[in-house]
DOVEX-160833 format. One line per 8 residues: number of its first residue (from 0); their letters; for each residue x, y, z of N, C-alpha, C. Coordinates in steps of 0.05 Angstrom, whole numbers, plus 32768, in hexadecimal, padded with zeros to 4 digits. Layout:
REM DOVEX-160833
NUM> A> X:Y:Z:X:Y:Z:X:Y:Z ~ ...
REM end
This chain:
REM DOVEX-160833
0> MNKQNETV> 8011:7FE9:8000:8000:8000:8000:8012:8019:8000 ~ 800D:802B:7FEE:801D:8043:7FED:8014:8057:8002 ~ 8024:806C:8005:801F:8080:801A:8004:808E:8016 ~ 7FFE:8095:7FFD:7FE5:80A3:7FF8:7FCC:8092:7FFF ~ 7FCD:8079:7FF7:7FB7:8067:7FFD:7FB4:8063:801B ~ 7FCA:8060:8029:7FCA:805C:8046:7FBE:8075:8054 ~ 7FC6:808C:804A:7FBB:80A5:8056:7F9D:80A7:8052 ~ 7F94:80A1:803A:7F77:80A2:8035:7F68:808E:8046
8> LLEHLADT> 7F73:8076:8048:7F66:8062:8059:7F64:806A:8076 ~ 7F7A:8074:8081:7F7B:807C:809D:7F67:8094:80A2 ~ 7F66:80A7:8090:7F54:80BD:8092:7F37:80B3:8092 ~ 7F31:80A1:8080:7F16:8096:807E:7F0F:8087:8098 ~ 7F21:8076:80A2:7F1B:8067:80BB:7F17:807A:80D2 ~ 7F28:808E:80D5:7F25:80A1:80EB:7F0B:80B0:80E9 ~ 7F04:80B9:80D1:7EEA:80C7:80CE:7ED2:80B4:80D5 ~ 7ED4:809B:80CC:7EBF:8088:80D2:7EBC:8084:80F0
16> FETKLRKA> 7ED2:8080:80FE:7ED1:807C:811B:7EC6:8095:8129 ~ 7ECE:80AC:8120:7EC4:80C5:812C:7EA6:80C8:8128 ~ 7E9C:80C0:8110:7E80:80C1:810B:7E71:80AD:811D ~ 7E7B:8096:8120:7E6F:8082:8132:7E6F:808C:814F ~ 7E84:809A:8157:7E86:80A5:8172:7E71:80BA:8176 ~ 7E6D:80CC:8163:7E59:80E1:8165:7E3D:80D4:8166 ~ 7E38:80C0:8156:7E1E:80B2:8156:7E19:80A5:8172 ~ 7E2C:8098:817D:7E29:808C:8197:7E25:80A2:81AD
24> DRSIGTDI> 7E32:80B8:81AA:7E30:80CE:81BD:7E13:80DA:81BC ~ 7E08:80DD:81A4:7DED:80E7:81A1:7DD8:80D5:81AC ~ 7DDE:80BB:81AE:7DCA:80A8:81B8:7DC9:80A7:81D6 ~ 7DD9:80B6:81E4:7DDA:80B6:8201:7DBF:80BE:820D ~ 7DB2:80D1:8201:7D99:80DB:820C:7D81:80CA:8207 ~ 7D84:80B5:81F7:7D6D:80A4:81F1:7D65:8093:8209 ~ 7D4D:8089:8209:7D43:8079:821F:7D4B:805B:821C ~ 7D58:8055:8206:7D5F:8039:8201:7D78:8032:8211
32> PDPYREGR> 7D76:801F:8224:7D8D:8018:8234:7DA2:8009:8223 ~ 7DBA:8011:8226:7DD0:8004:8218:7DE9:8003:822A ~ 7DEE:7FEC:8236:7E04:7FEA:8249:7E1F:7FEC:823C ~ 7E21:7FE9:8222:7E3A:7FE9:8214:7E41:8004:8207 ~ 7E2F:8018:8209:7E33:8031:81FB:7E4D:803F:8202 ~ 7E53:8041:821C:7E6C:804E:8224:7E85:803F:8219 ~ 7E84:8025:821A:7E9A:8016:820F:7E9E:801A:81F2 ~ 7E88:801B:81E3:7E8A:8020:81C6:7E94:803C:81C1
40> MDAFGWAA> 7E8B:804F:81D1:7E95:806B:81CD:7EB3:806C:81D2 ~ 7EBC:805F:81E7:7ED9:805E:81EC:7EE8:8051:81D5 ~ 7EDE:803B:81CB:7EEB:802D:81B5:7EED:803E:819C ~ 7ED7:804B:8195:7ED7:805C:817D:7EEA:8074:8181 ~ 7EEA:807F:8198:7EFC:8096:819E:7F19:808D:819B ~ 7F20:8077:81A8:7F3C:806D:81A6:7F43:8065:818A ~ 7F31:8059:817B:7F37:8051:8160:7F3C:8069:814E ~ 7F2B:807E:8151:7F2F:8096:8141:7F4A:80A3:8148
48> TYCRLLLL> 7F50:80A4:8162:7F6A:80B0:816A:7F81:80A0:815F ~ 7F80:8086:8160:7F95:8075:8156:7F99:8079:8138 ~ 7F83:807B:8129:7F86:8080:810C:7F92:809A:8107 ~ 7F8B:80AF:8116:7F97:80CA:8112:7FB4:80C9:8118 ~ 7FBC:80BB:812D:7FD9:80B9:8134:7FE8:80AA:811E ~ 7FDD:8094:8114:7FEA:8086:80FE:7FEC:8098:80E6 ~ 7FD8:80A7:80E1:7FD8:80BA:80CA:7FF0:80CE:80CD ~ 7FF4:80D8:80E5:800B:80EA:80E9:8025:80DC:80E4
56> LVERK> 8028:80C3:80EC:8040:80B4:80E7:8045:80B0:80C9 ~ 8030:80A9:80BB:8032:80A4:809E:803A:80BE:8090 ~ 802F:80D4:8098:8035:80EE:808B:8051:80F7:8090 ~ 805C:80EF:80A7:8078:80F7:80AD:808D:80E7:809E ~ 8086:80CF:8095:8099:80BE:8086:809F:80CA:806B
REM end
């Protein structure tokens, strides 16, 4: 995989995880009980951060 493709993929993944995080955050006020919501939010947040950090490493190479 070349640098440009890797950059595009990491940006897409980070954006996807951030979108999922916002969606989970908006669902907090709903009356539907979800014991795994906070865990999913943490996972999406960490995944987005990890992708952004990898993106920085790829861009520096």
